[in-house]
Each structure stands twice: as C-alpha cells, then as structure tokens.
N, C-alpha and C positions, 0 to 999 in steps of 0.2 A: 424552446428551452435548449440551451447549450448542453452538450454531453448527456443527452437523454438516452440512457441505456435501455429504457423500455422499448426503444425502437429496434434494437438489435441484440437483446439480451441472450437469446438462445444461440445465435450465431457466435457471439462473443464467448459464451461458455464453452462451445465446442472447440474453439481455438485455445482458450485459456487452460483447459484441462490437459492439453498435450503439448503445448508450445515450449520451445527452448526458453524464452524469456520468462514465462510464468511458471510452468511445471518443473523445469530443471535449473532454474536460476533464482527467481524471487522466492518461491515457497521454501525450497531447501535452506536458503540463506536465513529466512525468518525463523525457521525451526531451530537452526543452529544457534542463532543469536539469542533465542529465547531460553535455550538450555533445558534444564529439568523443570517442567511445568506441571508435574503431578499435583493434582488437587488445587492448582491456582485458578482463580476466576479471571478469565481473559475476555475483554471486549474487542471484537473485530469491527472497527469503525470503517464503514464503507465496505461491507463484507462481500458485495457482489453475490455470486451464486454459491459462496461458502467454501471454496477449496482451502483457504488458509485456516478457517475454523475447523474444518475436517482434519487437517494435518495436525493441528494443535490438540484437538480432542483425542486423536489417535495416540498422542503422547501423554495423555492423562489429564489434560486441562478440562476445566468446566467452562464452556464457551457460551457467549452471547454475541449477537451481532445486529447491526442495523445498516440500512442502505437507503438512499434517496429514491432508488428505483423500486417500485412495487413489484415489477416483474422479476427483478433480481432476487428480491426477498422470497418470492414464490419459488424460484428455482433453488435457493438455499434451503428452504423448508423441505423440498423434495429430497435434497441431498442429506440433510442433517436430522430430519424427523420433527414431529410436532412437539417433542419434549424440549427442544432447544429454544431459548428465548431469542426470537428474531423479530425485529420491528422495522417499520418504515419510518425513517427519520432523516433529517438533513443536518450534516455536521456543522453547517453555518448557523444553526439555530440552537436554542437550549435543548439539551439531550434529556430523554425521558428516563433518567436513572438517578438514584440518590447519591449524595456525596460519599466518596470513599467506597464505592460498591465493588471495585475491581482491584486485583493485584497487579494486572498488566493490561495495557491496551496496545493494539496494533492498528496503525493507519498506513496501509500498504497501497500506494499508487492512488492517493486521494488528495492530499494537500496541494499537489501541483496543478489541480484544477481551480484553485482559489487564489484570488488576488490578495485577500486579507487573511492572514493566519492567526491574528490575535484572538478573536472570539472562539474559533475552533480549538486552539491550543488551550485556552482558558477552560473550556468545557471538559476537554480530555483530562486536564490536570484536576479539575473538580471531582470527577468520578473515580479518580485513582486514590488508593490509600497512600498515606505518607510513605515515601520510600518506594512506591510502585514504579513500574517501568512503562515507558512508551516507546514502542518500536515503530519508526517512521521509515517509509521507503518512498522516494520521489525521483523524478527524472534527474539524472546527473546534471549539475549546472553547466558543465562544459558542452553538453549535447547540442544546445541551440547554436552555440558558436561554431561547432563543427558543421552543422547543417546549413547555417546561414552566416557566413564569415563576416558579413557587414554589420551584424548585430552588436550592440553595445553590451558586453558581458555584465557590466555593473548596473545596468538599468533593469527595473522590474518590467518585463515585457510580455505582452499577450501574443500567443502564436498558435497556429493550427497545423494539424497534420492529417493526412488521409490514410485510411486503413481498409483492408479487405479482410473481413471476418467471415471465413468459411463461405466466400462468394458474395457476401453482403457488404456493400460499401458503407463507410461511416467516416465522419469528420469529427475529430476531437480537438477541443480548445484547451490550451495550457497557459499557465503563468510561469515564466522563467524568473528566477531571482538568483543572485550570486550566493556563493557558499556562506559568506559572512552574514548575509541577511537572514539566511536560514538559522544559523546558530544564534544570532542576536534575538530572533523571534523566540527560540526555545528558552533562552535565558530570561527574557522578559516575561514569559509565561510561568516561570518558576521551576524550570527544569535544569538539570545539570547534564551536559553532554558527556556520556561515559564512553561511547564507541562511535567512531565514524568508519564505515567499512565499504570497500569496493571488492566484493567477494568474487571468486571464480564460480562458474556453474558447477552443478553436481558432476561427479566423475563419469556417470553414465552418459552425459551429454556428448562426449567424444564419440561414442559408438552410435548413438541415436541420430546425431546431426553431424556426420563427418565432414560434409562439404562446408557447412557454416563454420565449424570449429577449426577447420584447416586454415582459415583466414587469420587466426589468432595464435601464433606459435607459442606465446607465453601461457596459453590456456585460459586467459581472462580477457574480458572486453568491457568497454564502457557502455553503460546503459542507464542504470539507476545507482543512487547512493543510499546507503542504509545507515540509520542512526539508532543507537540505544540511548534513551534519555531517562534520567532518574528524577522523580518528583521530589522537590526539596521539602 
C-alpha cells in the first residue's frame, strides 16, 4: 500500500514534532488561520499522531480526528488521551460521522496523496455545519515544477519523493495538480475559497533553524499552500 504510515509512524512523529516544516511552519499557520476556536468542534482529517489536534485543543477547541494508519491513531491517542474521539478511517471512503457534526475541519497534508478529490471533499462538506470552515494544506503546486523542470504544470501528475525520518527511509507518493484545479474542486464540492495563504514560518524559526532560514532573506519560503474554505 502506498504511503503506509504504519511502517514508519514513530519515526515520522519524532521528526514531525520538532521540524521546521511541521512544528514551526504548518501548525502555527493552521492555528493562526483558525483564529478563535474556543468551544468549536473541529475534525482533524488525517490527524496523524495528533499534533494539530493538540494545538487546536490547547486553544479551546473540542477536537476529534481520524487517520487511515492505525499506528498513527494509536500515537494520537497516547498524545490526546482516551477521552478524545479518534478513529481509524479512510478519507477516500464515507466517514463515520453524522451530517453537520463539526464547526470546522482541518485536512493538513492529506489531499495531495489523492488523485481524486471529489469524494473526500464531498464527505468533509457533509460533516460540516452550514457556514463551517475547511482548512486545507497541500504541497504548493509550484514545487513539482521546481524539483522537476520538465514536468507539465497543468497536468495532474503522480510523483514520489524519498525521505529520512529520524534515520528511517521512506518513500511517499503524491498527486500534483495546478492551482486552478484545486480551487475548481473546492467550488464543485460546495465550498467558497475565503483565503489562499503562503505564510512565513513562526518567528522563533529564525533562532532555531538559522542555517536553513538564512537561505530565505524575505523570511518566507515555498513549501505548502494553505486554504480556508467556507461551506456554502
């Protein structure tokens, strides 16, 4: 099975909890885009080991989460406790939640693993209340063109990359799609695109990762693109 996080869940968690891209870029940006979440019911779609859920819970949200990887859900349960609603589920299949169960959903670094976004977006729309928000984070569409200049930006393209997670090798498979294809998919699923963001990392990133951040004089870099969508 492609992208089987059960094979390297603990190694990924060790990197994810402290890395520039995850701990000091993605998660702070999600928390900032979410704003005041006090008392809001938030579904973390593809929750992994639960760091985004934890960050939102610390801000007052009532969180639930699911992931395809049973090992990741186990690690999330260790982080968040048995009183958090955590389930093993596949975002490509019908989700085990009733209609309109959540005020917000977060799908961080999940959709770019999928060729077809129609069914997952429809399910996320279904479990949101009218007017609810979906925060999506995916690979920036320009990244594949930067890494492989011969690639057709406008084609939906499958590609892979190799990683070293805390000494453990892993290969992840992604689906590239151009920006307009992303926003078209959101619209077709019944969402209005409220925000498209290319945020800088958290301020402390400059002190914690001086060598890496020195490569980016503006203080920002290309990696992921962030959307805030509103359910029509």
